[in-house]
C-alpha positions in Angstrom: 0.0 0.0 0.0 0.9 3.7 0.1 2.6 3.3 3.5 5.0 0.7 2.1 6.0 3.0 -0.8 6.5 5.8 1.7 8.8 3.7 3.8 11.0 2.6 0.9 11.4 6.2 -0.4 14.3 8.4 0.2 12.5 11.7 0.7 11.6 13.5 3.9 8.2 11.9 4.1 9.7 8.4 4.2 12.1 9.5 6.9 9.3 11.0 8.9 7.3 7.7 8.5 10.3 5.7 9.9 10.7 8.1 12.8 7.0 8.0 13.8 6.9 4.2 13.5 9.8 3.9 15.8 8.3 6.4 18.3 5.0 4.6 18.3 6.6 1.2 18.6 8.6 2.4 21.6 5.5 3.9 23.2 3.6 0.6 23.1 3.6 -1.8 26.1 6.4 -4.2 25.3 7.2 -2.2 22.2 10.6 -1.0 23.2 12.1 -4.5 23.1 10.3 -5.4 19.9 11.4 -2.2 18.2 15.0 -2.7 19.3 14.9 -6.2 17.9 13.2 -5.1 14.7 10.3 -7.4 15.4 7.5 -4.9 15.0 6.5 -5.4 11.4 5.1 -2.8 9.0 1.8 -4.6 9.1 1.7 -4.5 12.9 2.5 -0.8 12.9 -0.3 0.0 10.5 -2.7 -2.1 12.7 -1.6 -0.3 15.8 -1.9 3.2 14.2 -5.5 2.3 13.0 -6.4 0.8 16.4 -5.2 3.9 18.4 -6.7 6.3 15.8 -10.1 4.6 15.9 -10.4 2.5 19.0 -14.2 2.2 18.8 -13.7 0.5 15.4 -11.6 -2.4 16.7 -13.5 -5.4 15.6 -13.5 -9.2 16.3 -14.4 -11.8 13.8 -17.8 -13.4 13.8 -17.0 -15.8 10.9 -17.7 -15.6 7.2 -16.1 -12.2 6.7 -18.4 -10.6 9.4 -17.0 -8.7 12.3 -18.4 -6.9 15.4 -16.8 -3.6 16.3 -16.4 -2.8 20.0 -18.9 0.1 19.4 -21.6 -2.5 18.8 -21.8 -2.0 15.0 -21.5 -4.9 12.7 -19.0 -4.8 9.9 -18.4 -7.0 6.8 -15.5 -7.5 4.4 -15.9 -7.9 0.7 -15.8 -11.5 -0.7 -12.3 -10.9 -2.2 -10.7 -9.4 0.9 -7.5 -11.1 2.1 -8.5 -10.1 5.7 -11.5 -12.4 6.0 -9.7 -14.9 8.2 -8.2 -12.4 10.6 -9.4 -12.8 14.2 -9.2 -9.1 14.9 -9.2 -6.0 12.7 -8.7 -2.3 13.2 -11.1 -0.6 10.8 -9.8 2.6 9.4 -12.5 3.4 6.8 -16.1 2.0 6.6 -19.4 3.1 5.3 -22.9 2.1 6.2 -25.8 2.6 3.8 -29.0 3.7 5.6 -30.8 0.4 4.9 -27.8 -1.9 5.7 -27.6 -3.9 8.9 -23.7 -3.8 8.9 -21.1 -1.4 7.8 -18.9 -2.2 4.7 -15.2 -2.2 5.5 -13.2 -0.2 3.0 -9.8 -0.1 4.7 -8.6 -2.1 7.7 -5.5 -3.7 9.2 -5.0 -6.9 11.2 -4.3 -6.6 14.9 -3.9 -9.1 17.7 -6.1 -9.2 20.8 -3.5 -7.6 23.0 -3.4 -4.5 20.7 -7.2 -4.4 20.6 -7.4 -4.5 24.4 -4.8 -1.8 24.8 -6.2 0.5 22.2 -9.7 0.3 23.5 -8.7 -0.1 27.2 -11.3 2.5 28.3 -14.0 0.1 27.1 -12.7 -2.9 29.0 -15.2 -3.9 31.7 -15.8 -7.0 33.9 -19.2 -7.5 35.5 -21.9 -9.8 36.6 -24.7 -10.3 34.1 -27.9 -12.0 35.4 -30.8 -12.0 33.1 -33.8 -14.0 31.8 -32.7 -15.7 28.7 -34.2 -18.7 26.7 -36.8 -19.3 29.4 -34.6 -19.3 32.5 -32.2 -17.2 34.7 -28.7 -17.1 33.2 -26.0 -15.8 35.6 -22.5 -15.3 34.4 -19.4 -13.1 34.8 -18.5 -11.5 31.5 -15.4 -9.6 30.5 -16.2 -7.2 27.6 -14.4 -4.9 25.3 -17.3 -2.7 24.6 -19.8 -4.8 22.8 -17.4 -7.7 22.3 -17.4 -10.6 24.8 -13.9 -11.6 25.6 -14.6 -14.3 28.2 -17.7 -15.7 30.0 -17.9 -18.0 33.0 -20.9 -19.1 35.1 -21.6 -17.4 38.4 -22.3 -19.8 41.3 -23.5 -17.1 43.7 -25.0 -14.2 41.7 -26.3 -11.1 43.4 -29.8 -11.9 44.8 -31.0 -8.5 43.7 -30.0 -9.2 40.1 -31.6 -12.7 40.3 -34.8 -11.1 41.5 -34.8 -8.6 38.6 -34.2 -11.4 36.1 -37.1 -13.5 37.6 -39.4 -10.4 37.4 -38.4 -9.9 33.8 -39.3 -13.5 33.1 -42.7 -13.0 34.7 -43.2 -10.0 32.5 -42.2 -11.7 29.3 -44.0 -15.0 29.8 -46.8 -14.0 32.2 -47.4 -15.2 35.8 -50.0 -17.6 34.4 -47.3 -19.5 32.5 -44.6 -19.6 35.2 -46.3 -20.2 38.5 -48.3 -23.3 39.7 -52.0 -22.8 38.9 -54.5 -25.5 39.9 -58.0 -25.4 38.7 -59.2 -24.0 42.0 -56.4 -21.3 41.9 -57.4 -20.2 38.4 -61.1 -20.1 39.5 -60.1 -17.9 42.5 -58.3 -15.5 40.1 -61.4 -15.3 37.9 -63.6 -14.7 41.0 -61.4 -11.8 42.1 -61.3 -10.4 38.6 -65.1 -10.5 38.5 -65.4 -8.7 41.8 -62.9 -6.0 40.7 -65.0 -5.4 37.5 -68.3 -5.5 39.4 -67.4 -3.7 42.6 -64.0 -2.1 42.2 -62.0 -1.3 45.3 -61.1 -2.8 47.6 -61.2 -5.9 45.4 -57.8 -6.2 43.6 -57.0 -6.0 40.0 -55.5 -9.5 39.1 -54.6 -8.9 35.5 -51.1 -9.9 34.5 -49.9 -6.3 34.5 -51.4 -5.6 37.9 -50.0 -8.8 39.4 -46.5 -7.9 38.1 -46.7 -4.4 39.5 -47.7 -5.8 42.9 -45.2 -8.8 42.8 -43.2 -7.4 45.8 -46.3 -7.9 47.9 -48.3 -11.0 46.8 -45.3 -13.1 45.8 -43.3 -12.7 49.0 -41.6 -14.5 50.5 -41.5 -17.1 47.7 -39.9 -14.7 45.2 -37.0 -13.9 47.5 -36.2 -17.6 47.7 -36.5 -18.3 44.0 -33.3 -18.6 41.9 -34.5 -20.2 38.6 -37.6 -21.1 36.6 -38.1 -24.4 38.4 -38.5 -22.4 41.7 -41.2 -20.2 40.2 -43.1 -23.4 39.0 -43.2 -24.6 42.7 -44.9 -21.4 43.9 -48.6 -22.2 44.7 -50.3 -19.2 43.1 -53.5 -19.6 45.0 -51.9 -19.2 48.4 -50.0 -16.2 47.1 -53.1 -14.6 45.5 -55.0 -14.7 48.9 -52.5 -12.1 50.1 -54.2 -9.7 47.8 -57.6 -10.1 49.4 -58.9 -6.9 51.2 -58.0 -8.2 54.7 -57.5 -4.7 56.2 -61.0 -3.5 55.3 -62.7 -6.7 56.6 -64.1 -7.4 53.1 -62.0 -10.5 52.5 -64.4 -12.6 54.5 -67.2 -11.8 52.1 -65.5 -13.5 49.1 -67.7 -16.6 49.3 -70.8 -14.5 49.8 -70.2 -12.1 46.9 -68.6 -14.5 44.5 -69.5 -18.0 45.6 -67.8 -20.9 44.0 -71.1 -22.7 43.7 -74.8 -21.8 43.8 -77.4 -24.1 45.2 -80.3 -24.5 42.7 -83.9 -25.7 43.5 -83.1 -29.4 42.9 -80.6 -29.2 45.7 -77.5 -29.4 43.5 -74.6 -27.1 44.2 -73.6 -25.9 40.7 -70.2 -24.4 40.0 -70.2 -20.8 38.7 -67.9 -20.0 35.8 -66.4 -16.5 36.3 -64.0 -16.8 33.3 -66.1 -14.5 31.0 -67.4 -11.0 31.2 -70.6 -12.3 32.9 -70.7 -15.2 35.4 -72.2 -18.3 33.9 -74.3 -21.0 35.7 -74.6 -24.1 33.5 -77.4 -26.4 34.8 -79.9 -28.9 33.6 -83.2 -27.2 32.9 -85.2 -29.6 35.1 -83.2 -28.6 38.1 -84.4 -25.0 37.9 -88.2 -25.7 37.8 -90.0 -23.3 40.2 -87.2 -20.7 40.1 -88.3 -17.4 38.5 -85.7 -15.0 40.0 -82.4 -15.2 38.2 -79.6 -15.9 40.6 -77.2 -13.0 41.2 -73.6 -12.7 42.4 -72.5 -9.4 43.8 -75.7 -7.9 42.5 -75.0 -9.1 38.9 -77.4 -11.6 37.3 -75.7 -14.8 36.2 -76.0 -15.9 32.6 -77.9 -19.2 32.9 -77.0 -21.9 30.4 -80.0 -24.2 30.4 -78.8 -27.8 29.6 -80.7 -30.7 28.0 -80.7 -34.0 29.8 -77.6 -34.9 27.8 -75.8 -31.8 29.1 -76.0 -29.7 25.9 -77.0 -26.1 26.0 -80.6 -25.6 24.8 -81.0 -21.9 25.8 -79.1 -19.0 27.4 -80.8 -16.4 29.5 -80.1 -13.7 32.1 -83.8 -13.5 32.8 -85.3 -16.8 33.9 -88.9 -15.4 34.3 -88.8 -14.3 30.7 -87.5 -17.6 29.5 -90.2 -19.6 31.3 -92.8 -17.3 29.8 -91.5 -17.0 26.2 -88.8 -19.6 25.5 -89.6 -22.7 27.4 -92.5 -23.8 25.2 -90.3 -24.2 22.1 -87.6 -26.1 24.1 -90.3 -28.4 25.6 -91.7 -29.1 22.1 -88.3 -29.9 20.7 -86.9 -32.1 23.5 -89.7 -33.9 25.3 -90.0 -36.5 22.5 -86.3 -37.1 22.6 -86.1 -37.4 26.4 -89.5 -38.8 27.4 -88.3 -40.1 30.8 -87.6 -36.5 31.9 -90.3 -34.2 33.2 -91.6 -31.5 30.8 -94.4 -29.8 32.7 -96.6 -27.3 30.9 -96.0 -24.8 33.7 -92.3 -25.1 34.8 -92.7 -22.3 37.4 -95.0 -24.6 39.5 -93.3 -27.9 39.0 -90.9 -29.4 41.5 -87.2 -29.2 40.4 -85.5 -32.5 40.1 -82.4 -34.4 39.2 -84.3 -37.6 38.7 -86.0 -39.4 35.9 -89.8 -40.0 35.8 -90.8 -43.3 37.3 -91.3 -46.0 34.7 -94.9 -46.9 34.1 
């Protein structure tokens, strides 16, 4: 290149080049001996000059002609470049089109890792990194030269505060519903609380994912403080933790079963589970078990949506107004089903008939 021509020349520029090269070589760590022995090659000098001139452009190979500068910018060599196998480069000139993911290297020189570390020494840091990665907590000690990882080793005893932050990040990314232990009853409790929050507001808590994450320091303690990895989160019984959110201080917590009961007793004597999973609570029950009931059951003052089931357990009608159904809808259902299920009672006036879970007696 131009610098080799300059060095060979006999003019003042060549003499200045040789003088500056020797000065730079002597100034480098270990450079005095190398310069005295004539071991600092022209290529090495050019690499050192470029590295010290543009320390943020020191770059390590990623493979296939791709490099990562310590500044965090990707860089790529052309297919015909003789530097594609270099482990480290000092990039002197590069351009990056607006739409390109990486910069295109136009001029660069090979350097070794020691030169790279020395030139960009102000970017050399060692620290603990604890984060949620690929579905679990990853804890490691990392030595970096800017954006370039130089060495990584696992951390046996990471900072508990960093572990906690990583676990909370995992809960944010995947949701508490995915990471904690939710039984059917626990999920039902969450749905009951969500209903009460919608229907009555405070002091009944918001139990959406966002709200649960915001309040994690409260309802997930002390389990969260003991957790170190995903498997620990999976052992946390969410139902027990959720109960900490109940309005104990106001005395309302004891009214949970009154305001949002798990089950409602219907005229037949059955205790039927209420489904709070939708916008309106649902009571799915066989039609014959509601004979005689004209007032629609309510929870927290909200009428349930009654799913009236056939003897086979299939929905035949849906209503939030039982009195209206008995008056206007029952006749059509009776006409359709009594031939199909002749052993079940189909009275003409369901409001006066006894509710039952039983079949008619055989005649």
